[in-house]
Steps between C-alpha positions, in 0.01 A plus 500: 500500500617147414648393166462218250168332584333832589532590131224256423156491347332714768752784476505495120120488488475806726743692284323410177158586638631839608656548157175425317297776668638827359440590138713809447852410380682687776282342770581158354872577507487613863317185603748278316800666664353500852392137464844393377684676783272358768490152353877466471581701814728756337590850611446656157302420187451681171340454161585689184300513176727618217418772250629532145770753584744314722318580824193388691140597438416380853725422794344395830685428824408354838708535819610856417328800660361784290773729637773252404351455154494876439859530618616227259401717204394415144394153390791270418608433144520150359853395580693244705298221657168656400602501136619139528160385631317682221736434210606145585160405647684291759478475881774665705588367849806663652674483839602868471370712215774757565772248406343403169704631203181648349435715808521871413424661836200694624416847640633592844152489657434151363470226766793259523409173324694176536347161421271525202235297319341622179287352223353631176121520473415339168196458280612254236801656331423847633688614811247720679714596795754399762412398856777490757565470874800591713629436852334181613409516872696192606851390601718484188744215434861620483537660157160369395160636409213503743257427216466132420400299195161453670467879519587527133237242410238676710583840353476340156143389574418850623657654188286279276184615674631857496513474120135392495402780738690758294341375179153525658577848630616610156183360342289679763673832431462445126128439546478827695679680216249358253212610724648850520539508121138390460385770741703767322343392171153527651568848638649603166176394329293704747716809450510452124119510492491817706765679294346383171162647598658836579704504179190416295316794661805715441503420128127570455524829689802610294310419178205706622729793579658482153156511337397806704818705486396704191124539548473516880835591661345542846364145504825371351686659790275317746559169322877559510482561873326164527779346292754634749305355795469158334870499411588577862275216621658258252847606617394430860390151403828433319695615805288261706598222262867567563455509876244226555636239261816450701530145639241423766637618833311271738819386674632854540183707548267253667141410420342829610714725277492260205120477505465877533726559199327248276153627592607855412593370153166321458308807615665706225456233235127426549183702502396334827617666821749272677592584859726349765515519879755329722489490879771391744623198306834363611737308273377148427694191393611539138280217370189652662574847358549360150178296520304806617642713218405241236147460639457879501615517137262223392206656684576842353525353151154342539347818638646732235461274196184303564276658764420840348579659839521876547683471832748241622629527856801309631574485872785334688472486877656325795321212673681347796850407387384477139314712249180522297475610139160611371416591138147637455332619179154639416479307175246256363590220741432131439372185665813308611306169480397565138859592409624169642232297322575670168870418533592870504715584794600867449830407664325387819669160501842660460426750777382227738809293423727797574323567830503136608865466399609749767260385772248770420130513419309649207137617522291608199174690544303595188153499349361621167466879511660520846868536422777273630722484806805273508670467836825320579634450851851373583635404843827694496825363642 
């Protein structure tokens, strides 16, 4: 790999395009580090995002194997050169990091670093992290650093775009947190309705038992048995609230398990029967799984709140490398053309946008008195 001119517009453009694709923070960090190491032809690269306790919330390396990384041990603390980059918010270019007076050593399994180039990643006055490279793959001048002022300038450009990418990733994760909070609130409302109905029945039955206890003890005993059954049912619903209102686990559990869990909640909370079947679906790209989950939730909301359905069936099945979601109800149905003309969308516009946004397709089949089927297909990865 050549130096100087090769660090031009084409190479920078490739790195920045690669950096713009991921949305999860850790994926962004990995892309930044790999791009920096390749672009500046270094043996090692790393990026640390500090926490509020003198350490690092994230620390990503490139050029070190998984086995080496495990052998190195716990994440480093903020000290030495790393602390200087974060606290002084100044670049550090050194011929030999080991000879710097701020050097405090490293674990025995740590790779041997010599020439060093590091820069803070800044967003205005905030220092978001530190990006650094070590061991330039080139002949070193006697007593000098292999990294040049051109390298420092190029890494500075990369660090500026890294700040933008990190900010976008943080905003994306924040939006996911807000979506999760919204979903938890919705589920809480569903469960609150179910528990409230049981508690109302419980109160009426207890009042009836109290009225009968003197004049008809046998009937009072029957009413009290009903009180016990209703109390047990209410307790079950409250336990469900504790379990099901944990943060949405789409990333951990996958679409199939997440849908199954949420549909179990809806089946308990509504008088309509809500069922789910899943067949042979493999993991899909995260964006496709999230879009499918949101479309399923919107379709279920319409079916349970507006259609008057007695049965709602949800099916998720494999199709080629992708998957198909189908939500079918036996409710009152509607004429999709009339809905559009009246300016009422029942969430159809939102569902179509979600499907289109991940390269999928949404189909709506409905007619007055004939129920509704909403089908979403995604291509997979």
